[in-house]
C-alpha positions in Angstrom: -0.2 -0.2 0.5 2.4 2.5 0.6 4.3 1.8 -2.7 1.0 3.0 -4.4 0.6 6.1 -2.1 4.1 6.8 -2.9 3.5 6.1 -6.7 0.6 8.3 -7.0 1.6 10.7 -4.5 1.2 13.3 -7.1 -1.8 12.6 -8.4 -3.5 12.0 -4.9 -1.8 15.8 -3.5 -3.6 17.1 -7.1 -7.1 15.8 -6.2 -6.6 16.8 -2.2 -5.5 20.7 -2.7 -8.4 20.7 -5.5 -11.2 19.4 -3.9 -10.4 21.1 -0.5 -10.0 24.7 -2.1 -12.7 24.0 -4.1 -15.1 22.5 -0.8 -13.4 25.5 1.5 -14.2 28.2 -1.5 -18.0 26.7 -2.5 -18.3 26.9 1.7 -17.3 30.9 2.1 -19.2 31.5 -1.0 -22.9 30.3 0.3 -22.2 31.8 4.2 -21.5 35.0 1.3 -25.1 33.8 0.0 -26.3 33.0 3.3 -26.3 37.2 4.1 -28.9 38.1 1.7 -32.6 37.7 1.9 -33.8 35.4 -0.6 -36.1 38.1 -2.3 -33.2 40.4 -2.6 -29.9 39.6 -5.4 -26.9 39.4 -3.8 -23.9 42.3 -4.5 -21.9 40.5 -7.2 -25.2 39.2 -9.5 -26.3 43.0 -9.0 -23.1 44.4 -9.6 -22.7 41.9 -12.7 -26.3 43.0 -14.0 -25.3 46.7 -13.5 -21.8 45.9 -15.7 -24.1 43.9 -18.3 -26.5 47.0 -18.8 -23.3 49.4 -19.5 -21.9 47.0 -21.8 -25.1 47.0 -23.8 -25.3 50.6 -23.9 -22.2 51.1 -24.9 -23.0 49.4 -27.9 -26.3 51.7 -28.2 -28.5 49.0 -27.8 -31.3 50.8 -25.3 -31.9 48.7 -22.4 -32.7 48.9 -18.8 -32.5 46.6 -16.0 -35.1 46.4 -12.8 -34.7 44.0 -9.5 -37.3 41.6 -9.1 -37.1 39.4 -5.8 -33.5 37.8 -6.3 -32.9 38.4 -9.9 -32.5 41.1 -12.6 -34.6 41.5 -15.5 -33.0 43.1 -18.7 -35.8 45.4 -20.9 -35.0 45.5 -24.5 -38.0 46.6 -26.9 -40.2 47.2 -24.3 -39.9 43.2 -23.3 -38.1 40.8 -20.9 -35.4 39.6 -22.5 -33.2 37.5 -19.7 -33.4 37.6 -16.2 -29.8 37.1 -14.3 -29.5 35.1 -11.3 -27.6 34.2 -9.0 -25.9 31.5 -11.4 -25.3 33.9 -13.8 -22.2 35.9 -12.0 -19.8 33.1 -12.8 -18.4 33.1 -9.1 -19.3 29.1 -9.5 -17.0 29.0 -12.4 -14.2 31.3 -10.7 -14.3 28.9 -7.6 -13.8 25.9 -10.4 -10.7 27.9 -12.6 -9.2 28.9 -8.7 -9.3 25.4 -7.3 -7.6 23.7 -10.2 -5.1 26.4 -10.4 -4.3 25.8 -7.0 -4.1 22.4 -7.6 -1.7 22.8 -10.0 0.2 25.7 -8.2 3.8 27.1 -9.4 5.4 30.1 -7.0 2.6 32.1 -4.6 3.1 35.3 -6.3 3.0 33.5 -10.1 -0.8 31.5 -8.6 -1.6 34.7 -7.1 -1.5 36.9 -10.2 -2.8 33.8 -12.4 -5.8 33.5 -10.3 -6.8 37.1 -10.3 -6.1 37.7 -13.9 -8.1 34.3 -14.4 -10.7 35.3 -12.4 -11.3 39.0 -13.9 -10.7 37.3 -17.5 -13.2 35.4 -17.0 -15.6 37.7 -15.5 -15.3 40.3 -18.4 -15.8 37.6 -20.7 -19.4 36.7 -18.6 -20.5 40.1 -18.8 -19.9 40.5 -21.6 -21.7 37.0 -22.7 -24.9 38.0 -21.2 -24.5 41.0 -23.3 -24.4 39.5 -26.2 -26.8 36.2 -25.5 -29.5 39.1 -24.6 -29.1 40.6 -28.1 -29.3 36.8 -29.4 -32.0 35.9 -27.7 -34.2 39.1 -28.7 -33.4 38.6 -32.6 -33.1 35.0 -31.9 -35.9 33.4 -29.7 -36.0 29.9 -31.4 -32.5 29.1 -30.2 -33.0 30.1 -26.3 -31.7 26.5 -25.5 -29.1 26.4 -27.9 -28.0 29.9 -27.1 -28.0 29.6 -23.2 -27.7 26.1 -23.1 -25.1 25.2 -25.3 -23.1 27.5 -26.5 -22.4 30.2 -24.7 -21.5 27.8 -21.3 -19.3 26.1 -24.3 -18.0 29.4 -24.4 -17.1 30.1 -20.9 -15.9 27.1 -19.6 -13.2 26.4 -23.2 -11.9 29.6 -22.2 -11.5 28.4 -18.5 -9.8 25.0 -20.2 -7.6 27.5 -22.1 -6.7 29.4 -19.4 -5.8 25.9 -17.1 -3.9 25.0 -20.3 -1.5 28.1 -20.6 -1.2 27.7 -16.5 -0.1 24.4 -16.6 2.5 23.9 -19.6 3.8 27.7 -18.8 3.2 28.9 -15.5 2.5 25.8 -12.6 4.9 23.5 -11.0 4.6 21.2 -14.0 5.7 24.0 -17.0 8.5 23.3 -18.9 
């Protein structure tokens, strides 16, 4: 048994680091969410909603947003196009991203900088995703499931995968 533990030590350290980080971050995020009334959107979702509205306005779209219980509605052309809920704020994607980076950590400085840069990129990509999705759902409502359930998750998780690949091959302790 000791031989197998030694042989698979790197893999076991990866798994332990990944799951420990994931569990801690998920717990902290849940504690954060527990601080909000169930009928009020959390501050991160509110910020993402406002920045999505700002992004759409930047590109010339006359949109507005309004809180409705624990979500934000995005209105365009006198229609409710999307509702932005807690799951749309990308925090769960951050947690997954950070857990993987920590599991393949490099030096503290490289790890911290990459986590900060990566989460900033994912955040900006998510705001842009919501803005583009709003217009596409207005123009092509028949493709709602494909756009929201397939294409945009593929894009955001695809970018996370690319960031992971860059991390492992360029910056982690396993990089050549």
